[in-house]
N, C-alpha and C positions, 0 to 999 in steps of 0.2 A: 524707735526703742523696742517695739514689739518684734520686728523682724530680727533685730540684734539678739533678742532673747532666744529666738528660735535657733539662730546660728550658733549660739554659745551653749546650747544644751549638749551635755556630754553623754546623755543616755542614748541607747540604740534607736534607730529609726522606727523599730517595731513599736516602741512605746508611744511615739507620736501617732502612728497609725491606729493604735488601740484607743487613744484619746478621741480621735475623729470618729472611730467606730462607735464609741460610747455615746457621743453627742448625736450621731446619726441613727441611734437605736439599731445598730448593725453589729452586734458583738455577742458572743456566746457567754453564758453565765460563768464558765471557767475562765475565759479571758478577762471578763470584767473583774473577777476576784483577784486575778494576778495584777491587773492595772491598779485597783484600789490599794493593794498592799504596797505597790511601788510608790503611789502618790503619798502614802502615809510616811514614807521614808525619804522622799526626794523633794526638797523645797522648790527647786527650779521647775520641775515638771508640774508640781502643784500650782505654782504661779501661772505657768503657761496654760494649764487647764482652766483656771479661774478666768483668765483673760478671754479665752475663747467662749466660755459660758456667757460672759457679759456681752460679747459681740452677738451671740445668738439671741440674747434677750432683746437687743436693740431691734433686730429684724423681726422678732416675734411681735414686738410692740408696734412697729410700722405695719406689719402684715395684718394686725387686727384692727387697724384704723380704717376709715372710709376712703383713704387715698389709694388710688389704683395706678400702677405703672402702665405706660404705653404697651400695647400688645407686642411690639417688636423690640422692647427694651432689652430683654435678656439676650436675644439673638445679636443685637448690635454690640452689646458689651462683649459677648463671646467672640465676635468677629474681630475685635480689636485687641484681644489678649494675645500675648506671645504664644508661639506654637507649643512650647513646653507646658504652658499653663493649661492649654486646651485638653491635655491628657488627664487632668484632674477634674473633679466636679466643680461646678460653679460655686457651690457653697464652700468648698475647701478654699478656693481662692479668696472668697470674702473673709473667711476666718483668719487668713494670714495677713490681711490688710484692713484691720478693723477701723482705724481712724479715717483713712482715705475713702473707704467704701461707705461708711456711715455718713460722712459729710456729703459725698457725691449723691448718694441716693436721697438723702434728706432734701438737698437743694433741688434736685430734679423733680422728685415726686411732690414735694410741698408746693413749690412755685407753680408748676403747671396745673396740678389738680385744684389747688385752692383758688387760683385766679379764675379758673373755669367755673368752680362752684359759686364764687362770689358773683359772677355775672349772671348765672342761670337761676340760682336759688333765691327767690323773692317771697317764699312762703313764710307767713307769720307763725312764730312758735314762742312758747314761754315755759319756764320750769313749773313743776306741778304742785307747788305749795297750796294747800287747801284754802288758806285765808287771803289769797290774792283775788282781787276783783278784776275780771276781764270783760271789757266792752269793746267789741270789734277788735281793733289793733291797739287799744289803750289798756295798759295794765296799771292797777292802782294798789298801793299798800295803804289800806284805810287808816285813818287817824285812830289811835288807841290799839291797833293790832301789832303784834310782834311776829314777824316772819322769820323762822329759823332756817338757816342754810343759805347757800348761794342762790341768787336770782339771775337767770339769763333770759333776756328778751331779744328775739331776733325779728327784724323787719317790723318793729312796732315802737310804741312809746311807753315810758314808765314814769309814773308819778308816785313819789314816796311821801306819804303824810304820816305814816306810823314809823315803826322801827324794823330794820333789817339786821339780823344777827348773822352776818356773813358778807361775802363779796357781791357786788352788783356789776353785771356786764350787759351792756346794750349794744347789739350788733346791727348796724345799718338802721339806726333809729335815734330817738332822743330820750333823755331822762331829766327829771326835775325833782329836786328835793325841797319840799316845803320847809318853812321856818321851824315847824314842829317835828319835821322828819329827822330820822337818825339812821346812819349806816355804820356798823362797827368795823366792817372790813374795807376793802378797796373798791373804788368806783371807776369803771373803765368803759369808755365809749369807743366802738370800733366802726368807723364810718368811711374808711378808705381801704383800698385793696392792700396797701402795705401794712396798715393796722391789722387787717385780717390775717395776713401772713405771720406777723409778729405774735399775734394772739395764739395761733396754732403752734408756733415754734415753742412758746413758753409752755403751753399745755402738754405737748408731746415730750418736752424735756422733763417736766415734772412727772409724767407717767414713767419715763425711763428711770428716773431717780427712785421712784417707788419700787420698780422692779428690782433694781440693784440692792436697795436697802432691805427689801423682803428676802432677797437671796442670801444676804450676809447674816441674817438673824438665825 
C-alpha cells in the first residue's frame, strides 16, 4: 500500500526529494518553506510525509535500545539490493519499504541479540522503589507496605506480602504472592528464552506506540 501511494503521487519528483531532505536535515530554509506550503495544500503528499516520519520513528526507537546489529549487517543488506537501489542512500530505501524493513530488522536484531543477552546476563537487578527489602537475591514487599509503580526483578526471587500498585515482572527467577499480598496490575514470569523475546517484543511495541501517539498530538 505504501509503495502504491508513492506511485500514485501526482506531484513533481522534486517534492519527494524535498521531503527526504527535510527528514535528513539536509534542506535550506527557503526550500523547507516551499515544502511546508505544499504539504498544507496537498493531502497525498502530507500522508506520504507522515508515513515516512513514522518509519523514521521506528528506527529511532530501535536505535536507542540496547540491541546492536551485527557489524556487517548494513554491508550485507546493501550487497543484496538491486543495482538501481544502490544509487540511493540506505535510509532512503528503508523509508520506501517501511513494513518489510521494520519487520526484518525487528526479527534479526531482536532474536540474535536477545538470545545472546539471555545466555550471558546473569546479574541480579531490581527496580528502585525505596520500600522494597533486598536480601542477596531475594526481594520482598513487606506486609503493610504499598509499593507504587512497576516492579521488575531479574535473576532473583520476589515475595509479595504487602501491596504493589503496578505490574510485576520476574525475569529468570521466581515470585510468590502471600495470602495477604496484593498486585493491582499484571504478574508476568519470564523464565524461557522465548518468553524473554516476547517480553521485549511487547515492550518495544509499546515504546513505538508511545512515539506515534506523542507525534500525533
